[in-house]
PDB file of the backbone (N, CA, C, O) and the ligand in Angstrom, with CONECT records:
HET     ZN  A 101       1
ATOM      1  N   MET A   1     163.490 100.006 125.138  1.00  0.00           N
ATOM      2  CA  MET A   1     164.716  99.949 125.896  1.00  0.00           C
ATOM      3  C   MET A   1     164.425 100.126 127.424  1.00  0.00           C
ATOM      4  O   MET A   1     165.168  99.659 128.287  1.00  0.00           O
ATOM      5  N   LYS A   2     163.291 100.834 127.692  1.00  0.00           N
ATOM      6  CA  LYS A   2     162.953 101.052 129.079  1.00  0.00           C
ATOM      7  C   LYS A   2     162.080  99.916 129.632  1.00  0.00           C
ATOM      8  O   LYS A   2     162.078  99.642 130.832  1.00  0.00           O
ATOM      9  N   ASP A   3     161.326  99.254 128.708  1.00  0.00           N
ATOM     10  CA  ASP A   3     160.437  98.237 129.178  1.00  0.00           C
ATOM     11  C   ASP A   3     161.131  96.893 129.070  1.00  0.00           C
ATOM     12  O   ASP A   3     161.389  96.404 127.970  1.00  0.00           O
ATOM     13  N   PRO A   4     161.433  96.298 130.217  1.00  0.00           N
ATOM     14  CA  PRO A   4     162.154  95.007 130.225  1.00  0.00           C
ATOM     15  C   PRO A   4     161.390  93.891 129.566  1.00  0.00           C
ATOM     16  O   PRO A   4     161.985  92.937 129.063  1.00  0.00           O
ATOM     17  N   GLU A   5     160.050  93.999 129.561  1.00  0.00           N
ATOM     18  CA  GLU A   5     159.260  92.904 128.954  1.00  0.00           C
ATOM     19  C   GLU A   5     159.475  92.873 127.448  1.00  0.00           C
ATOM     20  O   GLU A   5     159.281  91.831 126.821  1.00  0.00           O
ATOM     21  N   LYS A   6     159.865  93.975 126.868  1.00  0.00           N
ATOM     22  CA  LYS A   6     160.090  93.975 125.448  1.00  0.00           C
ATOM     23  C   LYS A   6     161.542  93.485 125.067  1.00  0.00           C
ATOM     24  O   LYS A   6     161.853  93.239 123.901  1.00  0.00           O
ATOM     25  N   MET A   7     162.389  93.363 126.112  1.00  0.00           N
ATOM     26  CA  MET A   7     163.747  92.990 125.814  1.00  0.00           C
ATOM     27  C   MET A   7     164.009  91.512 125.975  1.00  0.00           C
ATOM     28  O   MET A   7     165.104  91.076 126.330  1.00  0.00           O
ATOM     29  N   ILE A   8     162.950  90.753 125.697  1.00  0.00           N
ATOM     30  CA  ILE A   8     163.059  89.292 125.769  1.00  0.00           C
ATOM     31  C   ILE A   8     163.891  88.797 124.578  1.00  0.00           C
ATOM     32  O   ILE A   8     163.674  89.205 123.437  1.00  0.00           O
ATOM     33  N   ARG A   9     164.850  87.905 124.874  1.00  0.00           N
ATOM     34  CA  ARG A   9     165.634  87.363 123.794  1.00  0.00           C
ATOM     35  C   ARG A   9     164.887  86.252 123.070  1.00  0.00           C
ATOM     36  O   ARG A   9     163.922  85.709 123.607  1.00  0.00           O
ATOM     37  N   CYS A  10     165.311  85.911 121.881  1.00  0.00           N
ATOM     38  CA  CYS A  10     164.643  84.896 121.145  1.00  0.00           C
ATOM     39  C   CYS A  10     165.650  83.963 120.495  1.00  0.00           C
ATOM     40  O   CYS A  10     166.614  84.419 119.881  1.00  0.00           O
ATOM     41  N   VAL A  11     165.438  82.690 120.621  1.00  0.00           N
ATOM     42  CA  VAL A  11     166.401  81.700 120.098  1.00  0.00           C
ATOM     43  C   VAL A  11     165.886  81.071 118.793  1.00  0.00           C
ATOM     44  O   VAL A  11     164.699  80.770 118.671  1.00  0.00           O
ATOM     45  N   CYS A  12     166.753  80.883 117.862  1.00  0.00           N
ATOM     46  CA  CYS A  12     166.460  80.154 116.638  1.00  0.00           C
ATOM     47  C   CYS A  12     166.704  78.634 116.960  1.00  0.00           C
ATOM     48  O   CYS A  12     167.812  78.192 117.266  1.00  0.00           O
ATOM     49  N   LEU A  13     165.573  77.888 116.861  1.00  0.00           N
ATOM     50  CA  LEU A  13     165.683  76.476 117.198  1.00  0.00           C
ATOM     51  C   LEU A  13     166.511  75.686 116.187  1.00  0.00           C
ATOM     52  O   LEU A  13     166.978  74.581 116.464  1.00  0.00           O
ATOM     53  N   GLU A  14     166.670  76.251 115.071  1.00  0.00           N
ATOM     54  CA  GLU A  14     167.402  75.549 113.975  1.00  0.00           C
ATOM     55  C   GLU A  14     168.930  75.550 114.211  1.00  0.00           C
ATOM     56  O   GLU A  14     169.601  74.536 114.019  1.00  0.00           O
ATOM     57  N   CYS A  15     169.448  76.691 114.624  1.00  0.00           N
ATOM     58  CA  CYS A  15     170.927  76.804 114.801  1.00  0.00           C
ATOM     59  C   CYS A  15     171.343  77.336 116.156  1.00  0.00           C
ATOM     60  O   CYS A  15     172.537  77.464 116.425  1.00  0.00           O
ATOM     61  N   HIS A  16     170.386  77.650 117.016  1.00  0.00           N
ATOM     62  CA  HIS A  16     170.621  78.149 118.337  1.00  0.00           C
ATOM     63  C   HIS A  16     171.196  79.576 118.385  1.00  0.00           C
ATOM     64  O   HIS A  16     171.732  80.026 119.397  1.00  0.00           O
ATOM     65  N   TYR A  17     171.058  80.255 117.250  1.00  0.00           N
ATOM     66  CA  TYR A  17     171.397  81.670 117.317  1.00  0.00           C
ATOM     67  C   TYR A  17     170.420  82.366 118.248  1.00  0.00           C
ATOM     68  O   TYR A  17     169.230  82.048 118.251  1.00  0.00           O
ATOM     69  N   ILE A  18     170.918  83.324 119.046  1.00  0.00           N
ATOM     70  CA  ILE A  18     170.027  84.066 119.956  1.00  0.00           C
ATOM     71  C   ILE A  18     169.945  85.515 119.501  1.00  0.00           C
ATOM     72  O   ILE A  18     170.959  86.206 119.399  1.00  0.00           O
ATOM     73  N   TYR A  19     168.733  85.962 119.232  1.00  0.00           N
ATOM     74  CA  TYR A  19     168.521  87.395 118.940  1.00  0.00           C
ATOM     75  C   TYR A  19     168.415  88.103 120.245  1.00  0.00           C
ATOM     76  O   TYR A  19     167.585  87.770 121.090  1.00  0.00           O
ATOM     77  N   ASP A  20     169.251  89.072 120.408  1.00  0.00           N
ATOM     78  CA  ASP A  20     169.239  89.872 121.656  1.00  0.00           C
ATOM     79  C   ASP A  20     168.777  91.276 121.339  1.00  0.00           C
ATOM     80  O   ASP A  20     169.479  92.005 120.637  1.00  0.00           O
ATOM     81  N   PRO A  21     167.598  91.687 121.840  1.00  0.00           N
ATOM     82  CA  PRO A  21     167.055  93.001 121.570  1.00  0.00           C
ATOM     83  C   PRO A  21     168.028  94.171 121.937  1.00  0.00           C
ATOM     84  O   PRO A  21     168.029  95.241 121.328  1.00  0.00           O
ATOM     85  N   LEU A  22     168.822  93.887 122.943  1.00  0.00           N
ATOM     86  CA  LEU A  22     169.797  94.938 123.354  1.00  0.00           C
ATOM     87  C   LEU A  22     170.803  95.207 122.265  1.00  0.00           C
ATOM     88  O   LEU A  22     171.292  96.328 122.124  1.00  0.00           O
ATOM     89  N   LYS A  23     171.120  94.165 121.479  1.00  0.00           N
ATOM     90  CA  LYS A  23     172.091  94.342 120.421  1.00  0.00           C
ATOM     91  C   LYS A  23     171.450  94.562 119.070  1.00  0.00           C
ATOM     92  O   LYS A  23     172.048  95.188 118.195  1.00  0.00           O
ATOM     93  N   GLY A  24     170.267  94.068 118.888  1.00  0.00           N
ATOM     94  CA  GLY A  24     169.619  94.169 117.587  1.00  0.00           C
ATOM     95  C   GLY A  24     170.377  93.416 116.528  1.00  0.00           C
ATOM     96  O   GLY A  24     171.043  92.437 116.864  1.00  0.00           O
ATOM     97  N   ASP A  25     170.324  93.795 115.302  1.00  0.00           N
ATOM     98  CA  ASP A  25     171.084  93.185 114.236  1.00  0.00           C
ATOM     99  C   ASP A  25     171.381  94.267 113.210  1.00  0.00           C
ATOM    100  O   ASP A  25     170.780  94.319 112.137  1.00  0.00           O
ATOM    101  N   PRO A  26     172.321  95.123 113.567  1.00  0.00           N
ATOM    102  CA  PRO A  26     172.693  96.304 112.707  1.00  0.00           C
ATOM    103  C   PRO A  26     173.032  95.900 111.249  1.00  0.00           C
ATOM    104  O   PRO A  26     172.822  96.690 110.329  1.00  0.00           O
ATOM    105  N   LYS A  27     173.544  94.697 111.044  1.00  0.00           N
ATOM    106  CA  LYS A  27     173.865  94.262 109.675  1.00  0.00           C
ATOM    107  C   LYS A  27     172.613  94.176 108.823  1.00  0.00           C
ATOM    108  O   LYS A  27     172.667  94.302 107.599  1.00  0.00           O
ATOM    109  N   GLN A  28     171.460  93.954 109.498  1.00  0.00           N
ATOM    110  CA  GLN A  28     170.254  93.884 108.697  1.00  0.00           C
ATOM    111  C   GLN A  28     169.385  95.106 108.977  1.00  0.00           C
ATOM    112  O   GLN A  28     168.181  95.085 108.720  1.00  0.00           O
ATOM    113  N   GLY A  29     169.975  96.142 109.488  1.00  0.00           N
ATOM    114  CA  GLY A  29     169.225  97.349 109.701  1.00  0.00           C
ATOM    115  C   GLY A  29     168.344  97.385 110.936  1.00  0.00           C
ATOM    116  O   GLY A  29     167.452  98.225 111.059  1.00  0.00           O
ATOM    117  N   ILE A  30     168.617  96.431 111.874  1.00  0.00           N
ATOM    118  CA  ILE A  30     167.857  96.400 113.111  1.00  0.00           C
ATOM    119  C   ILE A  30     168.696  97.043 114.187  1.00  0.00           C
ATOM    120  O   ILE A  30     169.693  96.475 114.634  1.00  0.00           O
ATOM    121  N   PRO A  31     168.292  98.234 114.604  1.00  0.00           N
ATOM    122  CA  PRO A  31     169.104  98.993 115.635  1.00  0.00           C
ATOM    123  C   PRO A  31     169.020  98.331 117.024  1.00  0.00           C
ATOM    124  O   PRO A  31     168.017  97.690 117.340  1.00  0.00           O
ATOM    125  N   PRO A  32     170.050  98.482 117.839  1.00  0.00           N
ATOM    126  CA  PRO A  32     169.996  97.982 119.210  1.00  0.00           C
ATOM    127  C   PRO A  32     168.752  98.568 119.932  1.00  0.00           C
ATOM    128  O   PRO A  32     168.408  99.740 119.777  1.00  0.00           O
ATOM    129  N   GLY A  33     168.122  97.721 120.701  1.00  0.00           N
ATOM    130  CA  GLY A  33     166.899  98.210 121.418  1.00  0.00           C
ATOM    131  C   GLY A  33     165.657  97.826 120.712  1.00  0.00           C
ATOM    132  O   GLY A  33     164.575  98.245 121.124  1.00  0.00           O
ATOM    133  N   THR A  34     165.740  97.042 119.656  1.00  0.00           N
ATOM    134  CA  THR A  34     164.499  96.647 118.922  1.00  0.00           C
ATOM    135  C   THR A  34     163.964  95.367 119.479  1.00  0.00           C
ATOM    136  O   THR A  34     164.642  94.341 119.431  1.00  0.00           O
ATOM    137  N   ALA A  35     162.746  95.397 120.016  1.00  0.00           N
ATOM    138  CA  ALA A  35     162.112  94.170 120.561  1.00  0.00           C
ATOM    139  C   ALA A  35     161.863  93.206 119.425  1.00  0.00           C
ATOM    140  O   ALA A  35     161.707  93.583 118.263  1.00  0.00           O
ATOM    141  N   TRP A  36     161.833  91.933 119.816  1.00  0.00           N
ATOM    142  CA  TRP A  36     161.615  90.842 118.824  1.00  0.00           C
ATOM    143  C   TRP A  36     160.336  91.086 118.006  1.00  0.00           C
ATOM    144  O   TRP A  36     160.290  90.863 116.796  1.00  0.00           O
ATOM    145  N   GLN A  37     159.285  91.560 118.733  1.00  0.00           N
ATOM    146  CA  GLN A  37     158.003  91.709 118.011  1.00  0.00           C
ATOM    147  C   GLN A  37     158.050  92.848 116.983  1.00  0.00           C
ATOM    148  O   GLN A  37     157.198  92.924 116.098  1.00  0.00           O
ATOM    149  N   ASP A  38     159.051  93.732 117.105  1.00  0.00           N
ATOM    150  CA  ASP A  38     159.228  94.833 116.172  1.00  0.00           C
ATOM    151  C   ASP A  38     160.196  94.503 115.013  1.00  0.00           C
ATOM    152  O   ASP A  38     160.376  95.291 114.084  1.00  0.00           O
ATOM    153  N   VAL A  39     160.790  93.343 115.103  1.00  0.00           N
ATOM    154  CA  VAL A  39     161.671  92.892 113.986  1.00  0.00           C
ATOM    155  C   VAL A  39     160.808  92.529 112.809  1.00  0.00           C
ATOM    156  O   VAL A  39     159.843  91.782 112.973  1.00  0.00           O
ATOM    157  N   PRO A  40     161.122  93.041 111.586  1.00  0.00           N
ATOM    158  CA  PRO A  40     160.270  92.730 110.453  1.00  0.00           C
ATOM    159  C   PRO A  40     160.233  91.239 110.037  1.00  0.00           C
ATOM    160  O   PRO A  40     161.197  90.503 110.250  1.00  0.00           O
ATOM    161  N   GLU A  41     159.172  90.840 109.479  1.00  0.00           N
ATOM    162  CA  GLU A  41     159.019  89.402 109.073  1.00  0.00           C
ATOM    163  C   GLU A  41     160.098  88.971 108.051  1.00  0.00           C
ATOM    164  O   GLU A  41     160.423  87.796 107.880  1.00  0.00           O
ATOM    165  N   SER A  42     160.617  90.013 107.395  1.00  0.00           N
ATOM    166  CA  SER A  42     161.598  89.695 106.338  1.00  0.00           C
ATOM    167  C   SER A  42     162.992  89.468 106.927  1.00  0.00           C
ATOM    168  O   SER A  42     163.911  89.054 106.220  1.00  0.00           O
ATOM    169  N   TRP A  43     163.136  89.728 108.164  1.00  0.00           N
ATOM    170  CA  TRP A  43     164.432  89.493 108.839  1.00  0.00           C
ATOM    171  C   TRP A  43     164.754  88.015 108.758  1.00  0.00           C
ATOM    172  O   TRP A  43     163.862  87.172 108.856  1.00  0.00           O
ATOM    173  N   HIS A  44     166.066  87.691 108.573  1.00  0.00           N
ATOM    174  CA  HIS A  44     166.412  86.273 108.608  1.00  0.00           C
ATOM    175  C   HIS A  44     167.508  86.020 109.603  1.00  0.00           C
ATOM    176  O   HIS A  44     168.311  86.905 109.898  1.00  0.00           O
ATOM    177  N   CYS A  45     167.542  84.813 110.122  1.00  0.00           N
ATOM    178  CA  CYS A  45     168.580  84.406 111.050  1.00  0.00           C
ATOM    179  C   CYS A  45     169.939  84.535 110.324  1.00  0.00           C
ATOM    180  O   CYS A  45     170.107  84.012 109.222  1.00  0.00           O
ATOM    181  N   PRO A  46     170.895  85.231 110.945  1.00  0.00           N
ATOM    182  CA  PRO A  46     172.200  85.421 110.289  1.00  0.00           C
ATOM    183  C   PRO A  46     173.023  84.144 110.159  1.00  0.00           C
ATOM    184  O   PRO A  46     173.971  84.070 109.377  1.00  0.00           O
ATOM    185  N   GLU A  47     172.620  83.102 110.976  1.00  0.00           N
ATOM    186  CA  GLU A  47     173.365  81.811 110.888  1.00  0.00           C
ATOM    187  C   GLU A  47     172.788  80.876 109.868  1.00  0.00           C
ATOM    188  O   GLU A  47     173.514  80.381 109.006  1.00  0.00           O
ATOM    189  N   CYS A  48     171.495  80.616 109.937  1.00  0.00           N
ATOM    190  CA  CYS A  48     170.883  79.604 109.060  1.00  0.00           C
ATOM    191  C   CYS A  48     169.970  80.174 108.000  1.00  0.00           C
ATOM    192  O   CYS A  48     169.429  79.435 107.177  1.00  0.00           O
ATOM    193  N   LYS A  49     169.794  81.494 108.014  1.00  0.00           N
ATOM    194  CA  LYS A  49     169.075  82.215 106.965  1.00  0.00           C
ATOM    195  C   LYS A  49     167.552  81.985 106.890  1.00  0.00           C
ATOM    196  O   LYS A  49     166.884  82.380 105.934  1.00  0.00           O
ATOM    197  N   ILE A  50     167.038  81.329 107.943  1.00  0.00           N
ATOM    198  CA  ILE A  50     165.585  81.183 107.963  1.00  0.00           C
ATOM    199  C   ILE A  50     164.935  82.490 108.328  1.00  0.00           C
ATOM    200  O   ILE A  50     165.396  83.174 109.243  1.00  0.00           O
ATOM    201  N   THR A  51     163.849  82.865 107.621  1.00  0.00           N
ATOM    202  CA  THR A  51     163.217  84.139 107.904  1.00  0.00           C
ATOM    203  C   THR A  51     162.295  84.076 109.138  1.00  0.00           C
ATOM    204  O   THR A  51     161.798  83.024 109.541  1.00  0.00           O
ATOM    205  N   LYS A  52     162.106  85.276 109.705  1.00  0.00           N
ATOM    206  CA  LYS A  52     161.249  85.389 110.909  1.00  0.00           C
ATOM    207  C   LYS A  52     159.848  84.889 110.606  1.00  0.00           C
ATOM    208  O   LYS A  52     159.183  84.330 111.479  1.00  0.00           O
ATOM    209  N   ALA A  53     159.391  85.088 109.359  1.00  0.00           N
ATOM    210  CA  ALA A  53     158.050  84.731 108.981  1.00  0.00           C
ATOM    211  C   ALA A  53     157.772  83.275 109.115  1.00  0.00           C
ATOM    212  O   ALA A  53     156.615  82.876 109.240  1.00  0.00           O
ATOM    213  N   LYS A  54     158.848  82.423 109.092  1.00  0.00           N
ATOM    214  CA  LYS A  54     158.653  81.006 109.249  1.00  0.00           C
ATOM    215  C   LYS A  54     158.225  80.668 110.660  1.00  0.00           C
ATOM    216  O   LYS A  54     158.900  81.039 111.619  1.00  0.00           O
ATOM    217  N   LYS A  55     157.093  79.956 110.801  1.00  0.00           N
ATOM    218  CA  LYS A  55     156.533  79.669 112.124  1.00  0.00           C
ATOM    219  C   LYS A  55     157.234  78.488 112.809  1.00  0.00           C
ATOM    220  O   LYS A  55     157.682  77.546 112.155  1.00  0.00           O
ATOM    221  N   GLY A  56     157.316  78.565 114.130  1.00  0.00           N
ATOM    222  CA  GLY A  56     157.768  77.400 114.847  1.00  0.00           C
ATOM    223  C   GLY A  56     159.310  77.280 114.952  1.00  0.00           C
ATOM    224  O   GLY A  56     159.827  76.309 115.504  1.00  0.00           O
ATOM    225  N   VAL A  57     160.011  78.258 114.426  1.00  0.00           N
ATOM    226  CA  VAL A  57     161.498  78.194 114.465  1.00  0.00           C
ATOM    227  C   VAL A  57     162.082  79.067 115.542  1.00  0.00           C
ATOM    228  O   VAL A  57     163.100  78.734 116.149  1.00  0.00           O
ATOM    229  N   PHE A  58     161.427  80.197 115.778  1.00  0.00           N
ATOM    230  CA  PHE A  58     161.965  81.141 116.776  1.00  0.00           C
ATOM    231  C   PHE A  58     161.134  81.106 118.031  1.00  0.00           C
ATOM    232  O   PHE A  58     159.915  81.274 118.011  1.00  0.00           O
ATOM    233  N   LYS A  59     161.843  80.880 119.139  1.00  0.00           N
ATOM    234  CA  LYS A  59     161.172  80.736 120.478  1.00  0.00           C
ATOM    235  C   LYS A  59     161.657  81.852 121.450  1.00  0.00           C
ATOM    236  O   LYS A  59     162.857  82.063 121.626  1.00  0.00           O
ATOM    237  N   LEU A  60     160.709  82.533 122.053  1.00  0.00           N
ATOM    238  CA  LEU A  60     161.061  83.534 122.993  1.00  0.00           C
ATOM    239  C   LEU A  60     161.580  82.950 124.278  1.00  0.00           C
ATOM    240  O   LEU A  60     161.034  81.973 124.792  1.00  0.00           O
ATOM    241  N   LEU A  61     162.633  83.544 124.800  1.00  0.00           N
ATOM    242  CA  LEU A  61     163.269  83.062 126.055  1.00  0.00           C
ATOM    243  C   LEU A  61     162.738  83.913 127.240  1.00  0.00           C
ATOM    244  O   LEU A  61     163.454  84.733 127.814  1.00  0.00           O
ATOM    245  N   ASP A  62     161.452  83.678 127.575  1.00  0.00           N
ATOM    246  CA  ASP A  62     160.914  84.556 128.613  1.00  0.00           C
ATOM    247  C   ASP A  62     160.992  83.873 129.968  1.00  0.00           C
ATOM    248  O   ASP A  62     160.140  84.111 130.824  1.00  0.00           O
ATOM    249  N   GLU A  63     161.938  83.078 130.169  1.00  0.00           N
ATOM    250  CA  GLU A  63     162.232  82.323 131.448  1.00  0.00           C
ATOM    251  C   GLU A  63     160.950  81.856 132.061  1.00  0.00           C
ATOM    252  O   GLU A  63     160.965  81.218 133.114  1.00  0.00           O
TER     253      GLU A  63
HETATM  254 ZN    ZN A 101     169.141  80.134 112.795  1.00  0.00          ZN2+
END
């Protein structure tokens, strides 16, 4: 939460859902403030259900 580098958002290229570390994903047990790299591989996109483990789908928005 203190390190802005860890608060990089990540977009799902499949459905354009954006994972925002500031919000996390409480529905899946990811508390607000969780950096993308700390999200478990078993997490899945709430829109299209693709898991984080799938490569090439999630892209960091590091401007
Ligand atoms: Zn998605």
